[in-house]
C-alpha positions as a Markdown table, in Angstrom:
| # | Residue | x | y | z |
|---|---|---|---|---|
| 1 | Met | 19.1 | -29.3 | -10.4 |
| 2 | Phe | 17.1 | -29.4 | -13.2 |
| 3 | Phe | 15.9 | -25.7 | -14.4 |
| 4 | Val | 12.8 | -23.8 | -18.4 |
| 5 | His | 6.3 | -18.5 | -25.5 |
| 6 | Gly | 4.8 | -15.2 | -29.3 |
| 7 | Leu | 6.7 | -12.3 | -29.9 |
| 8 | Leu | 6.3 | -9.0 | -27.9 |
| 9 | Val | 6.4 | -5.8 | -30.0 |
| 10 | Ala | 8.9 | -3.2 | -28.9 |
| 11 | Thr | 6.4 | -0.9 | -27.7 |
| 12 | Leu | 5.1 | -3.5 | -25.2 |
| 13 | Leu | 8.5 | -4.0 | -23.5 |
| 14 | Thr | 7.6 | -1.4 | -20.9 |
| 15 | Val | 4.6 | -3.4 | -19.5 |
| 16 | Ala | 6.6 | -6.6 | -19.4 |
| 17 | Pro | 7.9 | -7.8 | -16.0 |
| 18 | Ser | 10.4 | -5.5 | -14.5 |
| 19 | Phe | 13.4 | -7.9 | -14.6 |
| 20 | Phe | 14.4 | -9.9 | -17.8 |
| 21 | Ala | 17.5 | -11.2 | -19.7 |
| 22 | Gly | 18.8 | -9.8 | -22.8 |
| 23 | Pro | 18.5 | -6.3 | -24.3 |
| 24 | Ala | 16.3 | -3.6 | -23.0 |
| 25 | His | 16.2 | -1.6 | -26.4 |
| 26 | Val | 16.3 | -2.0 | -30.2 |
| 27 | Gly | 19.7 | -1.9 | -31.7 |
| 28 | Glu | 21.4 | -3.3 | -28.4 |
| 29 | Arg | 23.5 | -6.4 | -28.1 |
| 30 | Val | 24.2 | -8.2 | -24.8 |
| 31 | Thr | 26.8 | -10.9 | -24.2 |
| 32 | Tyr | 26.3 | -13.4 | -21.3 |
| 33 | Gln | 29.1 | -15.7 | -20.1 |
| 34 | Val | 27.3 | -18.8 | -18.3 |
| 35 | Ser | 29.2 | -21.1 | -16.1 |
| 36 | Thr | 27.9 | -24.1 | -14.8 |
| 37 | Thr | 29.4 | -26.6 | -12.6 |
| 38 | Met | 27.7 | -30.2 | -11.5 |
| 39 | Gly | 28.8 | -32.7 | -9.0 |
| 40 | Ala | 32.1 | -32.2 | -7.0 |
| 41 | Gln | 32.7 | -28.7 | -5.5 |
| 42 | Gln | 36.2 | -28.7 | -7.5 |
| 43 | Ala | 34.7 | -30.0 | -10.9 |
| 44 | Thr | 35.9 | -28.0 | -14.0 |
| 45 | Pro | 33.1 | -25.6 | -14.9 |
| 46 | Asp | 31.4 | -25.8 | -18.3 |
| 47 | Val | 31.6 | -22.3 | -19.9 |
| 48 | Ser | 29.5 | -20.8 | -22.6 |
| 49 | Thr | 29.1 | -17.4 | -24.2 |
| 50 | Leu | 25.7 | -16.4 | -25.6 |
| 51 | Val | 25.3 | -13.1 | -27.8 |
| 52 | Ile | 21.8 | -11.8 | -28.0 |
| 53 | Thr | 21.0 | -9.0 | -30.4 |
| 54 | Trp | 17.9 | -7.0 | -30.7 |
| 55 | Thr | 17.9 | -5.8 | -34.3 |
| 56 | Thr | 14.6 | -4.0 | -35.4 |
| 57 | Gly | 11.1 | -4.3 | -34.1 |
| 58 | Thr | 10.4 | -7.5 | -32.7 |
| 59 | Arg | 13.4 | -9.4 | -34.1 |
| 60 | Leu | 16.0 | -10.8 | -31.7 |
| 61 | Phe | 18.6 | -13.2 | -32.4 |
| 62 | Ala | 21.0 | -15.5 | -30.3 |
| 63 | Arg | 24.2 | -17.4 | -31.1 |
| 64 | Leu | 27.0 | -18.9 | -29.5 |
| 65 | Ser | 30.1 | -16.6 | -29.4 |
| 66 | Thr | 32.0 | -19.5 | -31.0 |
| 67 | Ala | 29.5 | -19.9 | -33.8 |
| 68 | Leu | 29.4 | -17.9 | -37.0 |
| 69 | Pro | 26.8 | -15.1 | -37.3 |
| 70 | Gly | 24.9 | -17.3 | -39.9 |
| 71 | Ala | 24.3 | -19.9 | -37.0 |
| 72 | Ala | 22.3 | -17.4 | -35.0 |
| 73 | Val | 18.6 | -18.4 | -34.1 |
| 74 | Ala | 15.6 | -16.2 | -34.2 |
| 75 | Val | 14.4 | -15.5 | -30.5 |
| 76 | Ala | 10.8 | -14.4 | -29.2 |
| 77 | Arg | 10.5 | -11.9 | -26.3 |
| 78 | Asn | 7.5 | -13.6 | -24.7 |
| 79 | Gly | 4.7 | -11.7 | -22.9 |
| 80 | Asp | 6.2 | -12.7 | -19.4 |
| 81 | Gly | 9.5 | -11.1 | -20.4 |
| 82 | Thr | 11.3 | -14.4 | -21.2 |
| 83 | Leu | 13.1 | -15.3 | -24.1 |
| 84 | Ser | 12.7 | -18.5 | -26.3 |
| 85 | Ile | 13.6 | -19.9 | -29.7 |
| 86 | Ala | 11.0 | -18.4 | -32.1 |
| 87 | Ser | 11.4 | -20.8 | -35.1 |
| 88 | Pro | 13.2 | -24.2 | -33.8 |
| 89 | Asn | 15.7 | -25.5 | -36.3 |
| 90 | Pro | 16.7 | -29.1 | -35.7 |
| 91 | Gly | 19.3 | -28.6 | -38.2 |
| 92 | Asn | 21.3 | -25.8 | -36.4 |
| 93 | Pro | 23.8 | -27.8 | -34.3 |
| 94 | Thr | 23.8 | -25.0 | -31.7 |
| 95 | Ala | 19.9 | -24.7 | -31.2 |
| 96 | Ala | 19.8 | -27.3 | -28.3 |
| 97 | Ser | 22.5 | -25.5 | -26.4 |
| 98 | Ile | 21.0 | -22.0 | -27.0 |
| 99 | Glu | 17.8 | -23.3 | -25.9 |
| 100 | Thr | 19.3 | -24.6 | -22.6 |
| 101 | Leu | 21.2 | -21.2 | -22.0 |
| 102 | Leu | 18.0 | -19.1 | -22.6 |
| 103 | Gly | 16.3 | -21.2 | -19.9 |
| 104 | Leu | 19.1 | -20.3 | -17.4 |
| 105 | Leu | 19.1 | -16.8 | -18.3 |
| 106 | Asn | 15.4 | -16.6 | -18.0 |
| 107 | Phe | 15.1 | -17.9 | -14.4 |
| 108 | Pro | 16.2 | -14.7 | -12.5 |
| 109 | Gly | 13.5 | -12.8 | -14.0 |
| 110 | Leu | 10.9 | -15.5 | -13.4 |
| 111 | Leu | 12.1 | -15.6 | -9.8 |
| 112 | Ala | 11.8 | -11.9 | -9.3 |
| 113 | Ala | 8.3 | -12.1 | -10.7 |
| 114 | Arg | 7.1 | -14.1 | -7.7 |
| 115 | Leu | 7.9 | -10.9 | -5.5 |
| 116 | Asn | 4.6 | -9.5 | -7.3 |
| 117 | Gly | 5.7 | -6.0 | -6.8 |
| 118 | Ser | 6.8 | -6.6 | -3.1 |
| 119 | Asp | 10.3 | -6.4 | -1.6 |
| 120 | His | 10.0 | -9.6 | 0.2 |
| 121 | Ala | 8.3 | -12.8 | -0.7 |
| 122 | Gln | 8.2 | -16.7 | 0.2 |
| 123 | Thr | 7.8 | -19.2 | -2.4 |
| 124 | Thr | 8.9 | -22.8 | -3.1 |
| 125 | Leu | 11.3 | -24.5 | -5.7 |
| 126 | Ser | 10.6 | -27.9 | -6.9 |
| 127 | Val | 14.2 | -29.6 | -6.9 |
| 128 | Thr | 14.8 | -33.1 | -8.4 |
| 129 | Pro | 17.8 | -34.6 | -6.6 |
| 130 | Pro | 20.4 | -36.4 | -8.8 |
| 131 | Ala | 19.7 | -40.2 | -9.5 |
| 132 | Ser | 21.5 | -42.8 | -7.6 |
| 133 | Thr | 21.8 | -46.6 | -7.6 |
| 134 | Ala | 19.3 | -46.8 | -4.6 |
| 135 | Gln | 17.0 | -44.3 | -6.1 |
| 136 | Pro | 17.5 | -44.1 | -10.0 |
| 137 | Ser | 14.3 | -42.0 | -10.5 |
| 138 | Pro | 14.0 | -39.8 | -7.3 |
| 139 | Glu | 11.0 | -37.7 | -6.9 |
| 140 | Pro | 11.1 | -34.0 | -6.8 |
| 141 | Val | 11.7 | -32.3 | -3.4 |
| 142 | Ile | 9.9 | -29.1 | -2.3 |
| 143 | Val | 12.3 | -26.4 | -0.9 |
| 144 | Pro | 10.7 | -23.2 | 0.9 |
| 145 | Leu | 12.6 | -20.2 | -0.4 |
| 146 | Asp | 12.7 | -16.6 | 1.1 |
| 147 | Leu | 13.0 | -14.0 | -1.6 |
| 148 | Ser | 14.1 | -10.4 | -0.9 |
| 149 | Leu | 14.8 | -7.4 | -3.3 |
| 150 | Val | 17.2 | -4.4 | -2.5 |
| 151 | Ser | 16.9 | -1.5 | -5.0 |
| 152 | Ser | 18.7 | 1.6 | -5.7 |
| 153 | Ser | 18.5 | 4.3 | -8.3 |
| 154 | Ala | 21.0 | 2.4 | -10.4 |
| 155 | Ser | 20.2 | -1.5 | -9.8 |
| 156 | Ala | 18.3 | -4.0 | -8.1 |
| 157 | Thr | 19.5 | -7.1 | -6.3 |
| 158 | Leu | 17.3 | -10.2 | -5.8 |
| 159 | Ile | 18.6 | -12.5 | -2.9 |
| 160 | Ala | 16.8 | -15.9 | -2.5 |
| 161 | Asp | 17.7 | -18.6 | 0.0 |
| 162 | Gly | 16.1 | -21.7 | 1.6 |
| 163 | Asn | 16.6 | -25.3 | 2.6 |
| 164 | Thr | 14.4 | -28.4 | 3.3 |
| 165 | Gly | 14.5 | -27.9 | 7.0 |
| 166 | Gln | 12.3 | -24.8 | 6.7 |
| 167 | Asn | 8.7 | -25.1 | 7.4 |
| 168 | Ala | 7.2 | -25.5 | 3.7 |
| 169 | Ser | 3.6 | -25.3 | 5.1 |
| 170 | Ser | 4.4 | -21.7 | 6.1 |
| 171 | His | 4.9 | -20.7 | 2.5 |
| 172 | Ser | 1.8 | -22.0 | 1.1 |
| 173 | Gly | -0.3 | -19.2 | -0.6 |
| 174 | Arg | 2.0 | -16.4 | 0.7 |
| 175 | Gly | 3.3 | -14.3 | -2.0 |
| 176 | Gly | 5.0 | -17.0 | -4.2 |
| 177 | Ser | 3.5 | -19.1 | -6.9 |
| 178 | Gly | 4.1 | -22.5 | -5.4 |
| 179 | Ala | 5.5 | -25.4 | -7.3 |
| 180 | Gly | 3.0 | -27.4 | -9.4 |
| 181 | Arg | 1.2 | -24.2 | -10.9 |
| 182 | Pro | 1.9 | -23.4 | -14.4 |
| 183 | Gly | 5.5 | -21.7 | -14.6 |
| 184 | Gly | 6.0 | -22.4 | -11.0 |
| 185 | Ser | 8.0 | -25.4 | -10.8 |
| 186 | Thr | 11.4 | -24.5 | -10.7 |
| 187 | Gly | 14.6 | -26.3 | -9.5 |
| 188 | Gly | 15.7 | -29.6 | -10.9 |
| 189 | Ser | 18.8 | -30.5 | -12.8 |
| 190 | Met | 21.7 | -28.5 | -14.5 |
| 191 | Gly | 19.9 | -28.9 | -17.9 |
| 192 | Gly | 18.0 | -25.8 | -17.0 |
| 193 | Trp | 16.8 | -23.8 | -14.0 |
| 194 | His | 13.6 | -25.8 | -13.7 |
| 195 | Ser | 12.2 | -29.1 | -14.1 |
| 196 | Ser | 8.8 | -30.4 | -15.1 |
| 197 | Gly | 8.3 | -32.5 | -11.9 |
| 198 | Ser | 5.1 | -33.1 | -10.0 |
| 199 | Gly | 5.9 | -30.6 | -7.3 |
| 200 | Arg | 5.3 | -33.4 | -4.8 |
| 201 | Ser | 7.7 | -34.2 | -2.3 |
| 202 | Arg | 8.5 | -37.9 | -1.5 |
| 203 | Asn | 5.7 | -39.3 | 0.9 |
| 204 | Gly | 7.8 | -41.9 | 2.4 |
| 205 | Ser | 10.0 | -41.8 | 5.5 |
| 206 | Thr | 12.3 | -38.7 | 5.9 |
| 207 | Ala | 15.1 | -40.8 | 7.0 |
| 208 | Asn | 16.6 | -41.0 | 3.5 |
| 209 | Arg | 15.3 | -38.0 | 2.0 |
| 210 | Pro | 17.9 | -35.6 | 0.6 |
| 211 | Ser | 18.8 | -32.4 | 2.4 |
| 212 | Ile | 18.7 | -29.5 | -0.1 |
| 213 | Asn | 20.0 | -25.9 | 0.5 |
| 214 | Ile | 19.6 | -23.2 | -2.0 |
| 215 | Ala | 21.2 | -19.9 | -2.3 |
| 216 | Ala | 20.9 | -17.5 | -5.3 |
| 217 | Glu | 21.6 | -13.8 | -6.1 |
| 218 | Ala | 20.8 | -11.8 | -9.2 |
| 219 | Ile | 21.5 | -8.3 | -10.1 |
| 220 | Phe | 19.7 | -6.2 | -12.6 |
| 221 | Asp | 20.5 | -2.6 | -14.1 |
| 222 | Gln | 18.3 | 0.4 | -14.1 |
| 223 | Ser | 16.4 | -0.9 | -17.0 |
| 224 | Gly | 15.7 | -4.2 | -15.6 |
| 225 | Ser | 18.1 | -6.3 | -17.7 |
| 226 | Leu | 20.2 | -9.0 | -16.2 |
| 227 | Glu | 23.6 | -8.1 | -15.2 |
| 228 | His | 24.8 | -10.9 | -12.9 |
| 229 | Ala | 23.3 | -14.0 | -11.4 |
| 230 | Thr | 24.6 | -16.9 | -9.1 |
| 231 | Tyr | 22.7 | -20.0 | -8.1 |
| 232 | Arg | 24.1 | -22.7 | -5.7 |
| 233 | Glu | 22.3 | -25.8 | -4.9 |
| 234 | Thr | 23.7 | -28.2 | -2.4 |
| 235 | Ile | 22.2 | -31.6 | -2.0 |
| 236 | Thr | 23.1 | -34.1 | 0.7 |
| 237 | Thr | 21.9 | -37.6 | 0.4 |
| 238 | Pro | 22.1 | -40.2 | 3.2 |
| 239 | Ser | 23.3 | -43.7 | 2.3 |
| 240 | Ser | 24.9 | -46.7 | 3.8 |
| 241 | Asn | 28.3 | -45.4 | 3.2 |
| 242 | Gly | 27.6 | -42.2 | 4.8 |
| 243 | Ala | 26.0 | -38.9 | 3.5 |
| 244 | Gln | 27.0 | -37.8 | 0.0 |
| 245 | Thr | 27.0 | -34.2 | -1.0 |
| 246 | Val | 26.9 | -32.8 | -4.4 |
| 247 | Glu | 26.9 | -29.1 | -5.3 |
| 248 | His | 25.4 | -27.6 | -8.4 |
| 249 | Thr | 26.3 | -24.1 | -9.4 |
| 250 | Ile | 25.4 | -21.6 | -12.2 |
| 251 | Thr | 27.0 | -18.3 | -12.7 |
| 252 | Ile | 25.9 | -15.7 | -15.2 |
| 253 | Asp | 27.9 | -12.5 | -16.0 |
| 254 | Arg | 26.9 | -10.0 | -18.6 |
| 255 | Ala | 30.3 | -9.4 | -20.4 |
| 256 | Thr | 29.6 | -6.6 | -23.0 |
| 257 | Asp | 26.8 | -4.3 | -23.8 |
| 258 | His | 26.5 | -2.4 | -27.1 |
């Protein structure tokens, strides 16, 4: 699948979107373990651990748990609640990996924002199927998605599911920020939660069009900080040798909170 802007002063955090990744308060540190699997369902997952620290004022830092503290990069909390590298440093060998992980962590909050204050909404994701010999540069496929939010005094759970068999036209202009609008094109490859695809599905025959199923869940704590998320994307592509299915998964767990 292939899923990714100034600093927000601490006093403005309360007006940011309700759901986000990382620390909720100055002085906190949050550790996320991110597991990604591409291809075969039994493939060995790639596991990374990212430590995000909010020191003082607007200063946040992120580093891989395997790296020395000096390898941390400055992180910006953007106006939409997302996290991004504040000062790109090509010389830092872990910067690219941290940027990718921040993109994965941002996705649940961005998806929750599509609810626009409601408990239920419909939207779309633009998913780019994996390249193949027959189609080395596949176009994005639009996948309708149903979103639901279940809240309690202690947490909120976002549930999302959809597939290409649903009627995409019924989702147009209803609750979600459709793919193709700024920040609305999500889905794609495991390089991040979203792609920069055009948001247009292939106009040719549907006979060889991939079938895509998406299931996701995210749990946020009372403050709105991400606790856990899972994303599973199953892509079945017709071929002369029979249908081929690949499954992409992402699992995020908050390990420690100080």
